[in-house]
N, CA, C and O atoms as a Tripos MOL2 file, in Angstrom:
@<TRIPOS>MOLECULE
protein
  304   303    76     0     0
PROTEIN
NO_CHARGES

@<TRIPOS>ATOM
      1 N          11.6340  127.5980   37.7780 N.3       1 MET1
      2 CA         10.9360  128.0770   36.2710 C.3       1 MET1
      3 C          10.7300  126.7960   36.0600 C.2       1 MET1
      4 O          11.2440  125.9160   36.7510 O.2       1 MET1
      5 N           9.7280  126.5270   34.7940 N.am      2 SER2
      6 CA          9.6240  125.3360   35.0020 C.3       2 SER2
      7 C          10.5540  124.7980   33.3210 C.2       2 SER2
      8 O          11.0190  125.7260   32.6580 O.2       2 SER2
      9 N          10.6800  123.8180   32.9580 N.am      3 GLY3
     10 CA         11.3920  123.1580   31.4570 C.3       3 GLY3
     11 C          10.5530  124.1190   30.3280 C.2       3 GLY3
     12 O          11.0490  124.8320   29.4560 O.2       3 GLY3
     13 N           9.4870  123.9520   30.5570 N.am      4 THR4
     14 CA          8.7320  124.7860   29.2050 C.3       4 THR4
     15 C           9.1440  126.0840   28.9530 C.2       4 THR4
     16 O           8.9250  126.6030   27.8580 O.2       4 THR4
     17 N           9.8440  126.7940   30.0420 N.am      5 LEU5
     18 CA          9.8060  128.2020   30.1750 C.3       5 LEU5
     19 C          11.6670  128.5630   29.6060 C.2       5 LEU5
     20 O          12.2820  129.4550   29.0210 O.2       5 LEU5
     21 N          11.9580  127.1380   30.2790 N.am      6 GLU6
     22 CA         13.4780  127.3840   29.6120 C.3       6 GLU6
     23 C          13.6280  126.9740   28.4830 C.2       6 GLU6
     24 O          14.6540  127.4010   27.9530 O.2       6 GLU6
     25 N          12.7660  126.0280   27.6220 N.am      7 LYS7
     26 CA         12.6460  125.8300   26.7600 C.3       7 LYS7
     27 C          12.0890  127.2970   25.4280 C.2       7 LYS7
     28 O          12.8520  127.5670   24.5010 O.2       7 LYS7
     29 N          10.8740  127.9670   25.5770 N.am      8 ILE8
     30 CA         10.8540  129.2500   25.1090 C.3       8 ILE8
     31 C          11.5080  130.3330   25.4850 C.2       8 ILE8
     32 O          11.0840  131.2790   24.8210 O.2       8 ILE8
     33 N          12.6710  130.7970   26.5280 N.am      9 GLN9
     34 CA         13.3370  131.2530   26.4390 C.3       9 GLN9
     35 C          14.3540  131.0330   25.5860 C.2       9 GLN9
     36 O          14.7920  131.9420   24.8800 O.2       9 GLN9
     37 N          14.8610  129.7480   25.5580 N.am     10 ALA10
     38 CA         15.9830  129.8960   24.1120 C.3      10 ALA10
     39 C          15.9830  129.8630   23.3240 C.2      10 ALA10
     40 O          17.0070  130.2380   22.7520 O.2      10 ALA10
     41 N          14.8870  129.4030   22.5620 N.am     11 ILE11
     42 CA         14.7270  129.3940   21.3240 C.3      11 ILE11
     43 C          13.8720  130.7040   20.9420 C.2      11 ILE11
     44 O          13.4110  130.8280   19.8070 O.2      11 ILE11
     45 N          13.7130  131.5110   21.7740 N.am     12 VAL12
     46 CA         13.3970  133.2570   21.7990 C.3      12 VAL12
     47 C          14.9420  133.9260   21.5700 C.2      12 VAL12
     48 O          15.3860  134.4360   20.5410 O.2      12 VAL12
     49 N          15.4950  133.7780   22.6650 N.am     13 GLY13
     50 CA         16.9060  134.3580   22.7410 C.3      13 GLY13
     51 C          18.0970  133.6080   21.4650 C.2      13 GLY13
     52 O          19.2550  134.0060   21.3420 O.2      13 GLY13
     53 N          17.5400  132.5960   20.7110 N.am     14 GLN14
     54 CA         18.5170  132.9390   19.7710 C.3      14 GLN14
     55 C          17.6060  133.0870   18.6360 C.2      14 GLN14
     56 O          18.3830  133.4530   17.7540 O.2      14 GLN14
     57 N          16.0580  133.0120   17.9340 N.am     15 GLN15
     58 CA         16.2770  133.8220   16.9310 C.3      15 GLN15
     59 C          16.5390  135.0930   16.8520 C.2      15 GLN15
     60 O          17.1800  135.6880   15.9860 O.2      15 GLN15
     61 N          15.7180  135.7260   18.3360 N.am     16 LEU16
     62 CA         16.3840  136.8400   18.0630 C.3      16 LEU16
     63 C          17.9380  137.5710   18.3920 C.2      16 LEU16
     64 O          18.2710  138.7550   18.3610 O.2      16 LEU16
     65 N          18.6460  136.4460   18.6850 N.am     17 GLY17
     66 CA         20.1330  137.2410   19.2230 C.3      17 GLY17
     67 C          20.4770  138.1140   20.0620 C.2      17 GLY17
     68 O          21.1580  139.1390   20.0350 O.2      17 GLY17
     69 N          19.5510  137.2070   21.2680 N.am     18 ILE18
     70 CA         19.8220  137.8720   22.4210 C.3      18 ILE18
     71 C          19.9990  136.9120   23.5660 C.2      18 ILE18
     72 O          20.1580  135.7740   23.1240 O.2      18 ILE18
     73 N          20.0320  136.9710   25.0470 N.am     19 GLU19
     74 CA         20.3520  136.2730   26.4040 C.3      19 GLU19
     75 C          18.4650  136.2630   26.7100 C.2      19 GLU19
     76 O          17.5000  137.0060   26.8880 O.2      19 GLU19
     77 N          18.8680  134.8620   26.6050 N.am     20 SER20
     78 CA         17.8210  133.8500   27.0240 C.3      20 SER20
     79 C          17.2940  134.6660   28.1610 C.2      20 SER20
     80 O          16.0890  134.9030   28.2530 O.2      20 SER20
     81 N          18.4200  135.2280   29.2770 N.am     21 SER21
     82 CA         18.0280  135.6120   30.7080 C.3      21 SER21
     83 C          16.6310  136.5240   30.3390 C.2      21 SER21
     84 O          15.4760  136.1200   30.4770 O.2      21 SER21
     85 N          17.0810  137.9590   29.7970 N.am     22 LYS22
     86 CA         16.0550  138.4000   28.6510 C.3      22 LYS22
     87 C          14.9730  138.5420   29.1620 C.2      22 LYS22
     88 O          14.5780  139.3580   29.9940 O.2      22 LYS22
     89 N          14.2290  137.3020   28.3870 N.am     23 VAL23
     90 CA         13.3270  137.2600   28.5260 C.3      23 VAL23
     91 C          11.9940  135.7750   28.9370 C.2      23 VAL23
     92 O          11.7670  134.6060   28.6260 O.2      23 VAL23
     93 N          11.5570  136.6700   29.6470 N.am     24 ILE24
     94 CA         11.3790  136.6430   31.3240 C.3      24 ILE24
     95 C           9.1470  136.4240   30.3280 C.2      24 ILE24
     96 O           8.8900  136.5850   29.1350 O.2      24 ILE24
     97 N           8.3640  136.1350   31.2070 N.am     25 PRO25
     98 CA          7.2790  135.9220   31.2330 C.3      25 PRO25
     99 C           6.4080  137.5250   30.8320 C.2      25 PRO25
    100 O           5.6960  137.6510   29.8360 O.2      25 PRO25
    101 N           6.5980  138.3290   31.5700 N.am     26 GLU26
    102 CA          5.9080  138.9270   30.8990 C.3      26 GLU26
    103 C           5.9830  140.1190   29.7970 C.2      26 GLU26
    104 O           5.1330  140.9550   29.4910 O.2      26 GLU26
    105 N           7.8270  139.8150   29.1150 N.am     27 SER27
    106 CA          7.7080  140.2770   27.7990 C.3      27 SER27
    107 C           6.8010  140.0860   26.9750 C.2      27 SER27
    108 O           6.1500  139.0840   26.6790 O.2      27 SER27
    109 N           6.7960  141.6020   26.4540 N.am     28 ASN28
    110 CA          6.1890  141.2500   24.7140 C.3      28 ASN28
    111 C           7.2590  140.7860   23.6180 C.2      28 ASN28
    112 O           8.4190  140.4400   23.8420 O.2      28 ASN28
    113 N           6.6580  140.8520   22.4760 N.am     29 PHE29
    114 CA          7.5700  139.9960   21.8560 C.3      29 PHE29
    115 C           8.3130  141.1650   20.8970 C.2      29 PHE29
    116 O           9.4390  141.3720   20.4450 O.2      29 PHE29
    117 N           6.7520  141.9100   20.8610 N.am     30 GLN30
    118 CA          7.5760  143.5920   19.7910 C.3      30 GLN30
    119 C           8.4540  144.5890   20.5900 C.2      30 GLN30
    120 O           9.5680  144.9570   20.2180 O.2      30 GLN30
    121 N           7.8450  144.9810   21.7140 N.am     31 LYS31
    122 CA          7.6600  145.5260   22.4880 C.3      31 LYS31
    123 C           8.9960  145.2820   23.5550 C.2      31 LYS31
    124 O           9.9920  145.9640   23.3150 O.2      31 LYS31
    125 N           9.0370  144.5370   24.4720 N.am     32 ASP32
    126 CA         10.2550  144.2890   24.8780 C.3      32 ASP32
    127 C          11.5570  144.2400   24.4250 C.2      32 ASP32
    128 O          12.5480  144.7670   24.9290 O.2      32 ASP32
    129 N          11.4220  143.1600   22.8370 N.am     33 LEU33
    130 CA         12.0960  141.9500   22.8790 C.3      33 LEU33
    131 C          12.7510  142.4250   21.0710 C.2      33 LEU33
    132 O          13.6760  141.8390   20.5090 O.2      33 LEU33
    133 N          12.0720  143.4260   20.5750 N.am     34 GLY34
    134 CA         12.2200  143.7320   19.2180 C.3      34 GLY34
    135 C          11.8700  143.1860   18.5920 C.2      34 GLY34
    136 O          12.2380  143.8340   17.6120 O.2      34 GLY34
    137 N          11.0750  141.9120   17.9620 N.am     35 ALA35
    138 CA         10.8100  141.0520   16.9890 C.3      35 ALA35
    139 C           9.4980  141.5570   16.6930 C.2      35 ALA35
    140 O           8.4440  141.7260   17.3060 O.2      35 ALA35
    141 N          10.2180  141.8510   14.8110 N.am     36 ASP36
    142 CA          9.2760  141.9260   13.9600 C.3      36 ASP36
    143 C           8.2320  141.0310   13.3900 C.2      36 ASP36
    144 O           8.3060  139.8670   13.7850 O.2      36 ASP36
    145 N           7.2590  141.3130   12.5360 N.am     37 SER37
    146 CA          6.2300  140.4380   12.6780 C.3      37 SER37
    147 C           6.5920  139.5980   11.5590 C.2      37 SER37
    148 O           5.4880  139.2590   11.1330 O.2      37 SER37
    149 N           7.2690  139.1750   10.9860 N.am     38 LEU38
    150 CA          8.1990  137.8120   10.7300 C.3      38 LEU38
    151 C           9.1170  137.1410   11.8430 C.2      38 LEU38
    152 O           9.6120  136.0240   11.6930 O.2      38 LEU38
    153 N           9.2240  137.6130   12.5180 N.am     39 ASP39
    154 CA         10.6660  137.2820   13.8030 C.3      39 ASP39
    155 C           9.2320  136.1860   14.1600 C.2      39 ASP39
    156 O           9.4790  134.9930   13.9860 O.2      39 ASP39
    157 N           7.8090  136.5250   14.6300 N.am     40 ILE40
    158 CA          6.9460  136.0460   15.7160 C.3      40 ILE40
    159 C           7.0190  134.7140   14.6670 C.2      40 ILE40
    160 O           7.1730  133.5500   15.0370 O.2      40 ILE40
    161 N           6.8960  135.0950   13.5140 N.am     41 VAL41
    162 CA          5.8840  133.9920   12.4660 C.3      41 VAL41
    163 C           7.1720  132.9340   13.0720 C.2      41 VAL41
    164 O           6.9780  132.0940   13.9510 O.2      41 VAL41
    165 N           8.2360  133.1330   12.5330 N.am     42 GLU42
    166 CA          9.5980  132.0360   12.6350 C.3      42 GLU42
    167 C           9.9140  131.4920   14.0620 C.2      42 GLU42
    168 O          10.5030  130.4190   14.1900 O.2      42 GLU42
    169 N           9.4280  132.4140   15.3860 N.am     43 LEU43
    170 CA          8.9020  132.2340   16.4580 C.3      43 LEU43
    171 C           7.7790  131.1820   16.5250 C.2      43 LEU43
    172 O           8.1920  130.1580   17.0700 O.2      43 LEU43
    173 N           6.8950  131.1300   16.2640 N.am     44 ILE44
    174 CA          5.1400  130.1800   16.2210 C.3      44 ILE44
    175 C           5.8310  129.3360   15.5340 C.2      44 ILE44
    176 O           6.2840  128.5290   16.3460 O.2      44 ILE44
    177 N           6.2500  129.0040   14.2220 N.am     45 MET45
    178 CA          7.6450  127.9830   14.1230 C.3      45 MET45
    179 C           8.0220  127.1920   14.9010 C.2      45 MET45
    180 O           7.4890  126.1130   15.1580 O.2      45 MET45
    181 N           9.0400  127.6690   15.3900 N.am     46 ALA46
    182 CA         10.0400  126.5930   16.4480 C.3      46 ALA46
    183 C           9.1680  126.8030   17.0500 C.2      46 ALA46
    184 O           8.3460  126.4950   16.1870 O.2      46 ALA46
    185 N           8.3120  127.2230   18.2440 N.am     47 PHE47
    186 CA          7.3980  126.3500   18.9570 C.3      47 PHE47
    187 C           7.0040  124.9940   18.4410 C.2      47 PHE47
    188 O           6.9650  123.9140   19.0280 O.2      47 PHE47
    189 N           6.7240  125.3110   17.2110 N.am     48 GLU48
    190 CA          5.4430  124.1350   16.7730 C.3      48 GLU48
    191 C           6.3030  123.0770   17.0060 C.2      48 GLU48
    192 O           6.2370  121.9070   17.3830 O.2      48 GLU48
    193 N           7.1160  123.8700   16.6610 N.am     49 GLU49
    194 CA          8.1240  121.9940   16.7400 C.3      49 GLU49
    195 C           9.2360  121.6300   17.5280 C.2      49 GLU49
    196 O           9.9670  120.6590   17.3340 O.2      49 GLU49
    197 N           9.3170  122.4370   18.3980 N.am     50 GLU50
    198 CA         10.1160  122.5000   19.9690 C.3      50 GLU50
    199 C           9.0150  120.8450   20.5380 C.2      50 GLU50
    200 O           9.2330  119.6680   20.8260 O.2      50 GLU50
    201 N           7.5010  122.0570   20.3920 N.am     51 PHE51
    202 CA          6.7610  121.5030   21.3760 C.3      51 PHE51
    203 C           5.4950  120.2440   20.9840 C.2      51 PHE51
    204 O           4.7420  119.6010   21.7160 O.2      51 PHE51
    205 N           5.7220  120.2720   19.2410 N.am     52 GLU52
    206 CA          4.6930  119.3020   18.5220 C.3      52 GLU52
    207 C           3.5300  120.1310   19.2060 C.2      52 GLU52
    208 O           3.2570  120.3190   20.3920 O.2      52 GLU52
    209 N           3.0140  120.5070   18.1610 N.am     53 ILE53
    210 CA          1.8800  121.5550   18.7140 C.3      53 ILE53
    211 C           1.4180  122.4650   17.2370 C.2      53 ILE53
    212 O           2.1630  123.1710   16.5580 O.2      53 ILE53
    213 N           0.3990  122.2690   17.0830 N.am     54 GLU54
    214 CA         -0.7110  123.3120   15.8410 C.3      54 GLU54
    215 C          -1.0580  124.3500   16.2960 C.2      54 GLU54
    216 O          -1.9620  124.3520   17.1320 O.2      54 GLU54
    217 N          -0.4030  125.6340   15.8550 N.am     55 VAL55
    218 CA         -0.7440  126.7090   16.9040 C.3      55 VAL55
    219 C          -2.0020  127.6580   15.1630 C.2      55 VAL55
    220 O          -1.9300  128.0100   13.9850 O.2      55 VAL55
    221 N          -2.6150  127.6010   15.9480 N.am     56 ASP56
    222 CA         -3.5670  127.7370   14.6140 C.3      56 ASP56
    223 C          -3.4620  129.2850   14.1020 C.2      56 ASP56
    224 O          -2.4900  129.9850   14.3830 O.2      56 ASP56
    225 N          -4.2930  129.6320   13.5120 N.am     57 ASP57
    226 CA         -4.0400  131.4950   13.4210 C.3      57 ASP57
    227 C          -4.2650  132.3960   13.3980 C.2      57 ASP57
    228 O          -3.7480  133.4180   12.9490 O.2      57 ASP57
    229 N          -5.7000  131.9880   14.2510 N.am     58 GLN58
    230 CA         -6.3520  133.3530   15.5300 C.3      58 GLN58
    231 C          -5.6590  133.0620   16.3920 C.2      58 GLN58
    232 O          -5.1060  134.0770   16.8140 O.2      58 GLN58
    233 N          -5.2950  131.9870   17.0420 N.am     59 ALA59
    234 CA         -4.4670  132.0740   18.5520 C.3      59 ALA59
    235 C          -2.6330  132.4030   17.8420 C.2      59 ALA59
    236 O          -1.7010  132.8030   18.5380 O.2      59 ALA59
    237 N          -2.5820  132.2060   16.8860 N.am     60 SER60
    238 CA         -1.0910  133.0080   16.5860 C.3      60 SER60
    239 C          -0.8090  134.4220   16.3920 C.2      60 SER60
    240 O           0.1630  135.1040   16.7170 O.2      60 SER60
    241 N          -2.1930  134.7750   15.6130 N.am     61 GLY61
    242 CA         -2.4430  136.3370   15.4420 C.3      61 GLY61
    243 C          -2.5830  137.3570   16.8050 C.2      61 GLY61
    244 O          -2.3570  138.5680   16.8130 O.2      61 GLY61
    245 N          -3.0360  136.4850   17.9890 N.am     62 GLU62
    246 CA         -3.1740  136.7630   19.7390 C.3      62 GLU62
    247 C          -2.3220  136.3150   20.5080 C.2      62 GLU62
    248 O          -2.8240  135.9050   21.5550 O.2      62 GLU62
    249 N          -0.6840  136.1630   20.4140 N.am     63 ILE63
    250 CA         -0.2420  135.5410   21.1550 C.3      63 ILE63
    251 C           0.9450  137.0590   20.7720 C.2      63 ILE63
    252 O           1.4440  137.1730   19.6520 O.2      63 ILE63
    253 N           1.2300  138.1180   21.9440 N.am     64 SER64
    254 CA          2.2150  139.0520   21.9790 C.3      64 SER64
    255 C           3.2140  139.5370   23.3650 C.2      64 SER64
    256 O           3.7410  140.6330   23.5570 O.2      64 SER64
    257 N           3.2640  137.9200   24.4890 N.am     65 THR65
    258 CA          4.0740  137.4330   25.2910 C.3      65 THR65
    259 C           4.6510  136.3720   25.8220 C.2      65 THR65
    260 O           3.9500  135.3600   25.8140 O.2      65 THR65
    261 N           5.5410  136.2930   26.2090 N.am     66 VAL66
    262 CA          6.1570  134.9650   26.4740 C.3      66 VAL66
    263 C           5.2590  134.1590   27.6020 C.2      66 VAL66
    264 O           5.4090  132.9710   27.8870 O.2      66 VAL66
    265 N           4.4340  134.9280   28.0950 N.am     67 GLN67
    266 CA          3.4810  133.8150   29.1440 C.3      67 GLN67
    267 C           2.6520  133.7690   28.3620 C.2      67 GLN67
    268 O           2.1640  132.6580   28.5700 O.2      67 GLN67
    269 N           1.8230  134.4470   27.1340 N.am     68 GLN68
    270 CA          0.5640  133.9760   26.4890 C.3      68 GLN68
    271 C           1.5010  132.6500   26.1110 C.2      68 GLN68
    272 O           1.3960  131.6070   26.7570 O.2      68 GLN68
    273 N           2.4180  132.7980   25.0110 N.am     69 VAL69
    274 CA          2.9100  131.3110   24.7900 C.3      69 VAL69
    275 C           2.8500  129.7910   25.5960 C.2      69 VAL69
    276 O           2.4130  128.6980   25.2360 O.2      69 VAL69
    277 N           3.4660  130.2340   26.7850 N.am     70 LEU70
    278 CA          3.5030  129.4820   27.9640 C.3      70 LEU70
    279 C           2.2470  128.6930   28.2780 C.2      70 LEU70
    280 O           1.8950  127.5460   28.5540 O.2      70 LEU70
    281 N           1.6760  130.1100   28.0620 N.am     71 ASP71
    282 CA          0.0570  129.2810   28.4730 C.3      71 ASP71
    283 C          -0.5120  128.4380   27.6050 C.2      71 ASP71
    284 O          -0.8560  127.2990   27.9200 O.2      71 ASP71
    285 N          -0.6680  129.0000   26.3060 N.am     72 TYR72
    286 CA         -1.1530  128.2910   25.0470 C.3      72 TYR72
    287 C          -0.2220  126.5160   25.1180 C.2      72 TYR72
    288 O          -0.9440  125.6380   24.6470 O.2      72 TYR72
    289 N           0.6880  126.1710   25.4440 N.am     73 ILE73
    290 CA          1.9150  125.1530   25.5410 C.3      73 ILE73
    291 C           0.8970  124.4720   26.7320 C.2      73 ILE73
    292 O          -0.1070  123.7770   26.8850 O.2      73 ILE73
    293 N           1.6490  125.0070   27.2410 N.am     74 GLU74
    294 CA          0.4970  124.2070   28.2080 C.3      74 GLU74
    295 C          -1.2870  124.1530   28.3510 C.2      74 GLU74
    296 O          -2.0440  123.4140   28.9810 O.2      74 GLU74
    297 N          -1.3860  124.6880   27.9310 N.am     75 ASN75
    298 CA         -2.7510  124.5400   28.1890 C.3      75 ASN75
    299 C          -3.8240  122.8180   26.5390 C.2      75 ASN75
    300 O          -4.7670  122.0330   26.4360 O.2      75 ASN75
    301 N          -2.4320  123.4370   25.6940 N.am     76 ASN76
    302 CA         -2.2440  122.5050   24.5000 C.3      76 ASN76
    303 C          -1.7630  121.1820   23.8730 C.2      76 ASN76
    304 O          -1.9110  120.9800   22.6680 O.2      76 ASN76
@<TRIPOS>BOND
     1     1     2 1
     2     2     3 1
     3     3     4 2
     4     3     5 am
     5     5     6 1
     6     6     7 1
     7     7     8 2
     8     7     9 am
     9     9    10 1
    10    10    11 1
    11    11    12 2
    12    11    13 am
    13    13    14 1
    14    14    15 1
    15    15    16 2
    16    15    17 am
    17    17    18 1
    18    18    19 1
    19    19    20 2
    20    19    21 am
    21    21    22 1
    22    22    23 1
    23    23    24 2
    24    23    25 am
    25    25    26 1
    26    26    27 1
    27    27    28 2
    28    27    29 am
    29    29    30 1
    30    30    31 1
    31    31    32 2
    32    31    33 am
    33    33    34 1
    34    34    35 1
    35    35    36 2
    36    35    37 am
    37    37    38 1
    38    38    39 1
    39    39    40 2
    40    39    41 am
    41    41    42 1
    42    42    43 1
    43    43    44 2
    44    43    45 am
    45    45    46 1
    46    46    47 1
    47    47    48 2
    48    47    49 am
    49    49    50 1
    50    50    51 1
    51    51    52 2
    52    51    53 am
    53    53    54 1
    54    54    55 1
    55    55    56 2
    56    55    57 am
    57    57    58 1
    58    58    59 1
    59    59    60 2
    60    59    61 am
    61    61    62 1
    62    62    63 1
    63    63    64 2
    64    63    65 am
    65    65    66 1
    66    66    67 1
    67    67    68 2
    68    67    69 am
    69    69    70 1
    70    70    71 1
    71    71    72 2
    72    71    73 am
    73    73    74 1
    74    74    75 1
    75    75    76 2
    76    75    77 am
    77    77    78 1
    78    78    79 1
    79    79    80 2
    80    79    81 am
    81    81    82 1
    82    82    83 1
    83    83    84 2
    84    83    85 am
    85    85    86 1
    86    86    87 1
    87    87    88 2
    88    87    89 am
    89    89    90 1
    90    90    91 1
    91    91    92 2
    92    91    93 am
    93    93    94 1
    94    94    95 1
    95    95    96 2
    96    95    97 am
    97    97    98 1
    98    98    99 1
    99    99   100 2
   100    99   101 am
   101   101   102 1
   102   102   103 1
   103   103   104 2
   104   103   105 am
   105   105   106 1
   106   106   107 1
   107   107   108 2
   108   107   109 am
   109   109   110 1
   110   110   111 1
   111   111   112 2
   112   111   113 am
   113   113   114 1
   114   114   115 1
   115   115   116 2
   116   115   117 am
   117   117   118 1
   118   118   119 1
   119   119   120 2
   120   119   121 am
   121   121   122 1
   122   122   123 1
   123   123   124 2
   124   123   125 am
   125   125   126 1
   126   126   127 1
   127   127   128 2
   128   127   129 am
   129   129   130 1
   130   130   131 1
   131   131   132 2
   132   131   133 am
   133   133   134 1
   134   134   135 1
   135   135   136 2
   136   135   137 am
   137   137   138 1
   138   138   139 1
   139   139   140 2
   140   139   141 am
   141   141   142 1
   142   142   143 1
   143   143   144 2
   144   143   145 am
   145   145   146 1
   146   146   147 1
   147   147   148 2
   148   147   149 am
   149   149   150 1
   150   150   151 1
   151   151   152 2
   152   151   153 am
   153   153   154 1
   154   154   155 1
   155   155   156 2
   156   155   157 am
   157   157   158 1
   158   158   159 1
   159   159   160 2
   160   159   161 am
   161   161   162 1
   162   162   163 1
   163   163   164 2
   164   163   165 am
   165   165   166 1
   166   166   167 1
   167   167   168 2
   168   167   169 am
   169   169   170 1
   170   170   171 1
   171   171   172 2
   172   171   173 am
   173   173   174 1
   174   174   175 1
   175   175   176 2
   176   175   177 am
   177   177   178 1
   178   178   179 1
   179   179   180 2
   180   179   181 am
   181   181   182 1
   182   182   183 1
   183   183   184 2
   184   183   185 am
   185   185   186 1
   186   186   187 1
   187   187   188 2
   188   187   189 am
   189   189   190 1
   190   190   191 1
   191   191   192 2
   192   191   193 am
   193   193   194 1
   194   194   195 1
   195   195   196 2
   196   195   197 am
   197   197   198 1
   198   198   199 1
   199   199   200 2
   200   199   201 am
   201   201   202 1
   202   202   203 1
   203   203   204 2
   204   203   205 am
   205   205   206 1
   206   206   207 1
   207   207   208 2
   208   207   209 am
   209   209   210 1
   210   210   211 1
   211   211   212 2
   212   211   213 am
   213   213   214 1
   214   214   215 1
   215   215   216 2
   216   215   217 am
   217   217   218 1
   218   218   219 1
   219   219   220 2
   220   219   221 am
   221   221   222 1
   222   222   223 1
   223   223   224 2
   224   223   225 am
   225   225   226 1
   226   226   227 1
   227   227   228 2
   228   227   229 am
   229   229   230 1
   230   230   231 1
   231   231   232 2
   232   231   233 am
   233   233   234 1
   234   234   235 1
   235   235   236 2
   236   235   237 am
   237   237   238 1
   238   238   239 1
   239   239   240 2
   240   239   241 am
   241   241   242 1
   242   242   243 1
   243   243   244 2
   244   243   245 am
   245   245   246 1
   246   246   247 1
   247   247   248 2
   248   247   249 am
   249   249   250 1
   250   250   251 1
   251   251   252 2
   252   251   253 am
   253   253   254 1
   254   254   255 1
   255   255   256 2
   256   255   257 am
   257   257   258 1
   258   258   259 1
   259   259   260 2
   260   259   261 am
   261   261   262 1
   262   262   263 1
   263   263   264 2
   264   263   265 am
   265   265   266 1
   266   266   267 1
   267   267   268 2
   268   267   269 am
   269   269   270 1
   270   270   271 1
   271   271   272 2
   272   271   273 am
   273   273   274 1
   274   274   275 1
   275   275   276 2
   276   275   277 am
   277   277   278 1
   278   278   279 1
   279   279   280 2
   280   279   281 am
   281   281   282 1
   282   282   283 1
   283   283   284 2
   284   283   285 am
   285   285   286 1
   286   286   287 1
   287   287   288 2
   288   287   289 am
   289   289   290 1
   290   290   291 1
   291   291   292 2
   292   291   293 am
   293   293   294 1
   294   294   295 1
   295   295   296 2
   296   295   297 am
   297   297   298 1
   298   298   299 1
   299   299   300 2
   300   299   301 am
   301   301   302 1
   302   302   303 1
   303   303   304 2
@<TRIPOS>SUBSTRUCTURE
     1 MET1         2 RESIDUE 1 A MET
     2 SER2         6 RESIDUE 1 A SER
     3 GLY3        10 RESIDUE 1 A GLY
     4 THR4        14 RESIDUE 1 A THR
     5 LEU5        18 RESIDUE 1 A LEU
     6 GLU6        22 RESIDUE 1 A GLU
     7 LYS7        26 RESIDUE 1 A LYS
     8 ILE8        30 RESIDUE 1 A ILE
     9 GLN9        34 RESIDUE 1 A GLN
    10 ALA10       38 RESIDUE 1 A ALA
    11 ILE11       42 RESIDUE 1 A ILE
    12 VAL12       46 RESIDUE 1 A VAL
    13 GLY13       50 RESIDUE 1 A GLY
    14 GLN14       54 RESIDUE 1 A GLN
    15 GLN15       58 RESIDUE 1 A GLN
    16 LEU16       62 RESIDUE 1 A LEU
    17 GLY17       66 RESIDUE 1 A GLY
    18 ILE18       70 RESIDUE 1 A ILE
    19 GLU19       74 RESIDUE 1 A GLU
    20 SER20       78 RESIDUE 1 A SER
    21 SER21       82 RESIDUE 1 A SER
    22 LYS22       86 RESIDUE 1 A LYS
    23 VAL23       90 RESIDUE 1 A VAL
    24 ILE24       94 RESIDUE 1 A ILE
    25 PRO25       98 RESIDUE 1 A PRO
    26 GLU26      102 RESIDUE 1 A GLU
    27 SER27      106 RESIDUE 1 A SER
    28 ASN28      110 RESIDUE 1 A ASN
    29 PHE29      114 RESIDUE 1 A PHE
    30 GLN30      118 RESIDUE 1 A GLN
    31 LYS31      122 RESIDUE 1 A LYS
    32 ASP32      126 RESIDUE 1 A ASP
    33 LEU33      130 RESIDUE 1 A LEU
    34 GLY34      134 RESIDUE 1 A GLY
    35 ALA35      138 RESIDUE 1 A ALA
    36 ASP36      142 RESIDUE 1 A ASP
    37 SER37      146 RESIDUE 1 A SER
    38 LEU38      150 RESIDUE 1 A LEU
    39 ASP39      154 RESIDUE 1 A ASP
    40 ILE40      158 RESIDUE 1 A ILE
    41 VAL41      162 RESIDUE 1 A VAL
    42 GLU42      166 RESIDUE 1 A GLU
    43 LEU43      170 RESIDUE 1 A LEU
    44 ILE44      174 RESIDUE 1 A ILE
    45 MET45      178 RESIDUE 1 A MET
    46 ALA46      182 RESIDUE 1 A ALA
    47 PHE47      186 RESIDUE 1 A PHE
    48 GLU48      190 RESIDUE 1 A GLU
    49 GLU49      194 RESIDUE 1 A GLU
    50 GLU50      198 RESIDUE 1 A GLU
    51 PHE51      202 RESIDUE 1 A PHE
    52 GLU52      206 RESIDUE 1 A GLU
    53 ILE53      210 RESIDUE 1 A ILE
    54 GLU54      214 RESIDUE 1 A GLU
    55 VAL55      218 RESIDUE 1 A VAL
    56 ASP56      222 RESIDUE 1 A ASP
    57 ASP57      226 RESIDUE 1 A ASP
    58 GLN58      230 RESIDUE 1 A GLN
    59 ALA59      234 RESIDUE 1 A ALA
    60 SER60      238 RESIDUE 1 A SER
    61 GLY61      242 RESIDUE 1 A GLY
    62 GLU62      246 RESIDUE 1 A GLU
    63 ILE63      250 RESIDUE 1 A ILE
    64 SER64      254 RESIDUE 1 A SER
    65 THR65      258 RESIDUE 1 A THR
    66 VAL66      262 RESIDUE 1 A VAL
    67 GLN67      266 RESIDUE 1 A GLN
    68 GLN68      270 RESIDUE 1 A GLN
    69 VAL69      274 RESIDUE 1 A VAL
    70 LEU70      278 RESIDUE 1 A LEU
    71 ASP71      282 RESIDUE 1 A ASP
    72 TYR72      286 RESIDUE 1 A TYR
    73 ILE73      290 RESIDUE 1 A ILE
    74 GLU74      294 RESIDUE 1 A GLU
    75 ASN75      298 RESIDUE 1 A ASN
    76 ASN76      302 RESIDUE 1 A ASN
């Protein structure tokens, strides 16, 4: 398990108030983890701060799973 995934799991777990172990790459933020649109915006902001990246509006609208976040961070 990569350190990046562990950081993502910790952020998502804290933001959504769930066990970070339930946050797996296949998890969909809305369907599997119960995030609403405001939660997703807050998660994107937390990822930007933690990983010192900027997620553009188009990309943030396309991110729906943990794996997509992981891929975006590793490619940017």
